[in-house]
C-alpha positions in Angstrom: -104.5 -30.6 17.7 -105.1 -32.8 20.7 -108.2 -34.7 21.4 -109.7 -38.0 22.9 -110.8 -40.9 20.9 -112.2 -44.3 21.9 -109.5 -46.6 23.3 -110.8 -49.7 21.5 -108.8 -52.1 19.2 -109.9 -52.3 15.5 -112.9 -54.6 15.0 -113.8 -54.4 18.7 -117.0 -52.5 19.9 -118.4 -51.6 23.2 -122.0 -52.4 23.8 -124.5 -51.3 26.4 -128.2 -51.5 26.9 -131.1 -49.3 27.7 -134.8 -50.1 28.1 -137.5 -47.3 27.7 -141.2 -48.3 28.0 -140.4 -51.9 26.9 -138.2 -50.8 23.9 -134.8 -52.2 24.0 -131.9 -49.9 22.9 -128.5 -51.5 22.3 -125.7 -49.0 21.9 -122.6 -50.0 19.9 -119.6 -47.7 20.0 -116.3 -47.9 18.1 -113.1 -46.3 17.3 -114.1 -45.0 13.7 -110.5 -44.1 12.5 -112.3 -43.9 9.0 -115.8 -44.5 7.6 -114.9 -48.2 6.8 -114.3 -48.9 10.5 -117.8 -47.5 11.4 -119.4 -49.4 8.4 -117.9 -52.6 9.7 -119.5 -52.1 13.1 -122.8 -51.3 11.5 -122.6 -54.5 9.3 -122.0 -56.7 12.6 -124.8 -55.0 14.4 -127.2 -55.9 11.7 -125.8 -59.4 11.5 -126.2 -60.2 15.1 -129.6 -58.5 15.3 -131.5 -59.3 12.0 -134.8 -58.9 13.6 -134.3 -55.7 15.3 -136.8 -52.8 14.3 -134.0 -50.2 13.6 -130.2 -49.6 13.4 -129.8 -45.9 13.7 -126.3 -44.5 13.3 -124.0 -41.4 13.9 -120.4 -41.1 13.3 -117.4 -38.7 13.3 -114.6 -40.2 11.3 -112.1 -37.5 12.1 -111.3 -34.9 14.9 -113.9 -33.1 16.8 -115.5 -30.4 14.5 -115.0 -32.6 11.4 -117.4 -31.5 8.7 -116.6 -34.1 5.9 -116.3 -37.5 7.4 -119.6 -37.4 9.4 -123.0 -38.9 9.1 -126.1 -40.0 10.8 -129.3 -42.0 9.9 -132.8 -42.4 11.4 -133.0 -45.9 9.6 -136.9 -45.7 9.4 -137.6 -43.9 12.6 -139.4 -40.5 12.2 -137.2 -37.9 10.7 -134.9 -36.3 13.1 -135.7 -38.5 16.1 -132.8 -40.8 16.1 -129.6 -40.1 14.0 -129.4 -36.4 14.7 -130.0 -36.6 18.4 -127.2 -39.3 18.5 -124.8 -37.1 16.5 -125.4 -34.1 18.8 -124.3 -36.3 21.8 -121.3 -37.4 20.0 -120.4 -33.8 19.0 -121.0 -32.6 22.5 -118.7 -35.2 24.0 -115.7 -33.5 22.0 -114.5 -37.0 21.1 -113.0 -37.7 17.6 -112.9 -40.8 15.4 -116.0 -42.3 17.1 -118.8 -44.2 15.6 -122.2 -45.3 17.2 -125.1 -47.7 16.2 -128.2 -47.9 18.3 -130.1 -51.1 17.6 -133.8 -50.8 18.8 -136.2 -53.5 19.4 -139.7 -52.0 19.5 -141.5 -53.0 22.8 -145.1 -52.1 21.7 -145.5 -48.7 23.3 -145.1 -45.7 21.1 -142.7 -43.2 22.5 -143.6 -40.2 20.4 -141.1 -38.1 18.5 -139.8 -36.2 21.6 -139.7 -39.6 23.6 -137.7 -41.2 20.6 -135.2 -38.4 20.4 -134.7 -38.4 24.2 -134.3 -42.2 24.2 -131.8 -42.4 21.5 -129.7 -39.5 23.0 -129.8 -41.2 26.4 -128.6 -44.5 24.9 -125.5 -42.9 23.4 -124.8 -40.8 26.5 -125.0 -44.0 28.6 -122.6 -45.7 26.4 -120.2 -42.8 26.3 -120.1 -42.6 30.0 -118.2 -45.9 30.4 -116.3 -45.7 27.1 -112.5 -46.0 27.6 -110.6 -43.1 26.0 -107.1 -42.1 25.0 -105.6 -38.9 23.6 -104.1 -38.4 20.2 -101.8 -35.6 19.0 -101.9 -34.6 15.4 -98.4 -34.2 14.1 -96.6 -32.6 11.2 -93.3 -33.8 9.7 -90.2 -31.7 10.6 -86.8 -32.5 9.2 -83.6 -32.0 11.3 -80.0 -32.4 10.0 -77.4 -33.3 12.5 -73.8 -34.7 12.4 -73.4 -38.3 13.1 -71.8 -37.3 16.4 -74.9 -35.6 17.5 -77.5 -38.3 16.5 -77.7 -40.1 19.8 -78.0 -36.7 21.7 -80.8 -35.5 19.3 -82.6 -38.8 19.6 -82.3 -38.7 23.4 -83.7 -35.0 23.5 -86.6 -35.8 21.2 -87.5 -38.8 23.3 -87.6 -36.6 26.4 -90.0 -34.4 24.5 -92.3 -37.4 23.5 -91.5 -36.5 19.9 -91.2 -39.6 17.8 -88.5 -40.2 15.1 -90.3 -41.3 12.0 -87.5 -41.7 9.6 -83.7 -41.3 9.4 -81.8 -40.7 6.1 -78.0 -41.0 6.3 -75.6 -39.2 4.0 -71.9 -38.6 3.8 -72.1 -35.5 6.0 -74.6 -36.7 8.7 -78.3 -37.7 9.1 -81.5 -36.1 8.5 -84.1 -37.1 11.2 -87.7 -36.8 10.2 -89.9 -36.2 13.4 -93.5 -36.0 14.2 -93.9 -32.5 15.8 -97.3 -31.7 17.5 -99.2 -29.7 15.1 -100.5 -27.4 17.8 -97.1 -26.3 19.1 -94.4 -24.0 17.5 -91.3 -25.8 16.5 -88.8 -24.8 19.1 -85.4 -26.5 18.9 -83.4 -24.0 20.8 -82.5 -26.3 23.7 -81.4 -29.1 21.4 -79.4 -26.6 19.3 -77.7 -25.6 22.5 -76.9 -29.2 23.3 -75.5 -29.8 19.9 -73.5 -26.4 20.1 -75.3 -25.1 17.0 -74.5 -28.2 14.8 -78.3 -28.5 13.9 -80.2 -27.4 10.8 -83.9 -27.2 10.5 -84.9 -28.1 7.0 -87.9 -26.9 5.0 -88.4 -23.8 7.1 
Protein backbone atom coordinates (compact mmCIF):
# COMPACT_ATOMS: atom_id res chain seq x y z
CA UNK A 1 0.00 0.00 0.00
CA UNK A 2 1.25 3.48 -0.91
CA UNK A 3 -0.08 6.60 0.72
CA UNK A 4 0.89 10.12 1.75
CA UNK A 5 1.85 11.17 5.28
CA UNK A 6 2.85 14.54 6.78
CA UNK A 7 6.47 15.31 5.93
CA UNK A 8 7.30 16.60 9.41
CA UNK A 9 10.14 15.50 11.73
CA UNK A 10 9.31 13.88 15.09
CA UNK A 11 8.33 16.41 17.78
CA UNK A 12 7.67 19.13 15.18
CA UNK A 13 4.22 20.42 14.32
CA UNK A 14 2.64 22.69 11.78
CA UNK A 15 0.42 25.49 13.07
CA UNK A 16 -2.12 27.66 11.28
CA UNK A 17 -4.83 29.99 12.51
CA UNK A 18 -8.40 30.83 11.54
CA UNK A 19 -10.75 33.44 13.00
CA UNK A 20 -14.52 32.94 12.87
CA UNK A 21 -16.79 35.53 14.53
CA UNK A 22 -14.00 36.58 16.92
CA UNK A 23 -13.21 33.01 17.98
CA UNK A 24 -9.62 31.93 17.28
CA UNK A 25 -9.03 28.42 15.95
CA UNK A 26 -5.38 27.34 16.06
CA UNK A 27 -4.75 24.14 14.10
CA UNK A 28 -1.86 21.83 14.97
CA UNK A 29 -0.92 19.00 12.60
CA UNK A 30 1.72 16.30 13.09
CA UNK A 31 3.10 13.07 11.70
CA UNK A 32 1.32 10.61 14.02
CA UNK A 33 3.43 7.52 13.37
CA UNK A 34 1.74 6.16 16.52
CA UNK A 35 -0.77 7.38 19.11
CA UNK A 36 2.05 8.51 21.42
CA UNK A 37 3.29 11.01 18.79
CA UNK A 38 -0.19 12.53 18.59
CA UNK A 39 -0.51 12.67 22.38
CA UNK A 40 2.84 14.49 22.62
CA UNK A 41 1.49 17.22 20.32
CA UNK A 42 -1.73 17.47 22.32
CA UNK A 43 0.26 17.87 25.54
CA UNK A 44 2.32 20.66 23.95
CA UNK A 45 -0.81 22.44 22.70
CA UNK A 46 -2.26 22.36 26.20
CA UNK A 47 1.03 23.56 27.70
CA UNK A 48 1.31 26.52 25.32
CA UNK A 49 -2.37 27.48 25.52
CA UNK A 50 -3.49 26.72 29.10
CA UNK A 51 -6.25 29.36 28.96
CA UNK A 52 -7.85 28.18 25.72
CA UNK A 53 -11.53 27.25 25.79
CA UNK A 54 -11.05 23.85 24.08
CA UNK A 55 -8.43 21.54 22.59
CA UNK A 56 -10.41 19.39 20.15
CA UNK A 57 -8.71 16.46 18.47
CA UNK A 58 -8.71 13.89 15.69
CA UNK A 59 -6.06 11.42 14.56
CA UNK A 60 -5.37 8.48 12.26
CA UNK A 61 -2.25 6.73 13.56
CA UNK A 62 -2.00 4.31 10.63
CA UNK A 63 -2.74 4.07 6.92
CA UNK A 64 -5.86 5.60 5.31
CA UNK A 65 -8.85 3.48 6.26
CA UNK A 66 -7.29 2.50 9.61
CA UNK A 67 -10.02 1.39 12.03
CA UNK A 68 -8.11 0.68 15.26
CA UNK A 69 -5.60 3.48 15.94
CA UNK A 70 -8.02 6.37 15.38
CA UNK A 71 -9.81 8.80 17.64
CA UNK A 72 -11.50 12.18 18.01
CA UNK A 73 -12.73 14.36 20.87
CA UNK A 74 -14.99 17.40 21.25
CA UNK A 75 -13.24 18.40 24.50
CA UNK A 76 -16.34 20.02 25.96
CA UNK A 77 -17.83 21.43 22.76
CA UNK A 78 -21.41 20.26 22.00
CA UNK A 79 -21.38 16.61 20.94
CA UNK A 80 -20.45 16.02 17.31
CA UNK A 81 -19.49 19.64 16.56
CA UNK A 82 -15.69 19.37 16.65
CA UNK A 83 -13.89 16.03 16.81
CA UNK A 84 -16.04 14.19 14.29
CA UNK A 85 -16.00 16.99 11.65
CA UNK A 86 -12.22 17.23 12.12
CA UNK A 87 -11.85 13.47 11.68
CA UNK A 88 -13.96 13.49 8.52
CA UNK A 89 -11.66 16.09 6.96
CA UNK A 90 -8.60 14.00 7.86
CA UNK A 91 -10.27 10.89 6.47
CA UNK A 92 -11.24 12.67 3.26
CA UNK A 93 -7.67 13.82 2.70
CA UNK A 94 -6.55 10.18 2.27
CA UNK A 95 -3.54 10.94 4.46
CA UNK A 96 -2.17 8.35 6.84
CA UNK A 97 -0.29 8.76 10.12
CA UNK A 98 -1.74 12.20 10.76
CA UNK A 99 -2.82 13.87 13.98
CA UNK A 100 -4.67 17.14 14.54
CA UNK A 101 -5.49 19.44 17.46
CA UNK A 102 -7.63 22.54 17.07
CA UNK A 103 -7.23 24.95 19.99
CA UNK A 104 -10.13 27.37 20.34
CA UNK A 105 -10.29 30.70 22.12
CA UNK A 106 -13.96 31.67 22.46
CA UNK A 107 -14.58 35.17 21.12
CA UNK A 108 -17.92 35.88 22.81
CA UNK A 109 -20.18 35.10 19.86
CA UNK A 110 -21.94 31.73 19.86
CA UNK A 111 -21.59 29.93 16.53
CA UNK A 112 -24.33 27.33 16.97
CA UNK A 113 -23.80 23.63 16.35
CA UNK A 114 -23.72 23.96 12.57
CA UNK A 115 -21.38 26.94 12.72
CA UNK A 116 -19.04 25.13 15.10
CA UNK A 117 -18.87 22.03 12.90
CA UNK A 118 -18.10 24.18 9.85
CA UNK A 119 -15.46 26.19 11.69
CA UNK A 120 -13.60 23.15 13.01
CA UNK A 121 -13.72 21.44 9.62
CA UNK A 122 -12.52 24.63 7.90
CA UNK A 123 -9.66 25.01 10.39
CA UNK A 124 -8.41 21.50 9.62
CA UNK A 125 -8.85 21.90 5.86
CA UNK A 126 -6.90 25.17 5.93
CA UNK A 127 -4.04 23.48 7.80
CA UNK A 128 -3.97 20.52 5.43
CA UNK A 129 -3.83 22.80 2.39
CA UNK A 130 -0.27 23.87 3.24
CA UNK A 131 0.92 20.67 4.95
CA UNK A 132 4.11 19.18 3.42
CA UNK A 133 3.65 15.54 2.44
CA UNK A 134 5.68 12.54 1.40
CA UNK A 135 4.76 9.08 0.20
CA UNK A 136 5.36 5.88 2.14
CA UNK A 137 5.29 2.36 0.76
CA UNK A 138 4.32 -0.52 3.02
CA UNK A 139 6.78 -3.38 2.52
CA UNK A 140 7.02 -7.09 3.28
CA UNK A 141 10.26 -9.03 3.88
CA UNK A 142 11.38 -11.22 0.98
CA UNK A 143 14.50 -13.43 1.22
CA UNK A 144 16.71 -14.09 -1.77
CA UNK A 145 19.61 -16.55 -1.80
CA UNK A 146 22.44 -15.78 -4.23
CA UNK A 147 26.02 -16.90 -4.68
CA UNK A 148 28.80 -14.62 -3.47
CA UNK A 149 29.66 -13.81 -7.08
CA UNK A 150 26.13 -12.58 -7.71
CA UNK A 151 25.70 -10.40 -4.63
CA UNK A 152 26.93 -7.15 -6.19
CA UNK A 153 24.73 -7.67 -9.26
CA UNK A 154 21.71 -8.46 -7.06
CA UNK A 155 22.26 -5.36 -4.91
CA UNK A 156 22.66 -3.19 -8.02
CA UNK A 157 19.42 -4.47 -9.53
CA UNK A 158 17.51 -4.06 -6.25
CA UNK A 159 18.76 -0.47 -5.95
CA UNK A 160 17.55 0.24 -9.49
CA UNK A 161 14.09 -0.99 -8.40
CA UNK A 162 14.17 1.20 -5.24
CA UNK A 163 13.93 -1.99 -3.18
CA UNK A 164 16.01 -1.73 0.01
CA UNK A 165 18.22 -4.52 1.34
CA UNK A 166 17.33 -4.77 5.01
CA UNK A 167 19.67 -7.59 6.05
CA UNK A 168 22.38 -9.86 4.67
CA UNK A 169 23.19 -13.29 6.15
CA UNK A 170 26.38 -14.94 4.93
CA UNK A 171 26.96 -18.69 4.88
CA UNK A 172 29.47 -21.03 3.29
CA UNK A 173 27.45 -21.40 0.08
CA UNK A 174 26.41 -17.77 -0.47
CA UNK A 175 24.36 -14.95 0.99
CA UNK A 176 20.69 -14.51 1.86
CA UNK A 177 19.47 -10.96 1.25
CA UNK A 178 16.32 -9.86 3.05
CA UNK A 179 14.68 -7.09 1.04
CA UNK A 180 11.69 -4.84 1.64
CA UNK A 181 9.34 -5.62 -1.24
CA UNK A 182 6.34 -3.30 -1.88
CA UNK A 183 3.33 -5.04 -0.38
CA UNK A 184 1.08 -3.96 -3.26
CA UNK A 185 3.28 -5.45 -6.01
CA UNK A 186 3.76 -9.12 -6.95
CA UNK A 187 7.25 -10.47 -6.32
CA UNK A 188 8.77 -10.60 -9.81
CA UNK A 189 12.45 -11.51 -9.91
CA UNK A 190 12.56 -12.79 -13.47
CA UNK A 191 14.86 -10.00 -14.68
CA UNK A 192 17.30 -10.52 -11.81
CA UNK A 193 17.18 -14.28 -12.28
CA UNK A 194 18.09 -13.79 -15.93
CA UNK A 195 21.00 -11.54 -14.98
CA UNK A 196 22.26 -14.14 -12.50
CA UNK A 197 21.73 -16.94 -15.04
CA UNK A 198 19.34 -18.77 -12.77
CA UNK A 199 21.60 -18.69 -9.72
CA UNK A 200 18.89 -17.21 -7.52
CA UNK A 201 16.55 -18.84 -5.02
CA UNK A 202 13.47 -17.16 -3.58
CA UNK A 203 13.03 -18.48 -0.05
CA UNK A 204 9.81 -18.76 1.97
CA UNK A 205 7.55 -19.04 -1.08
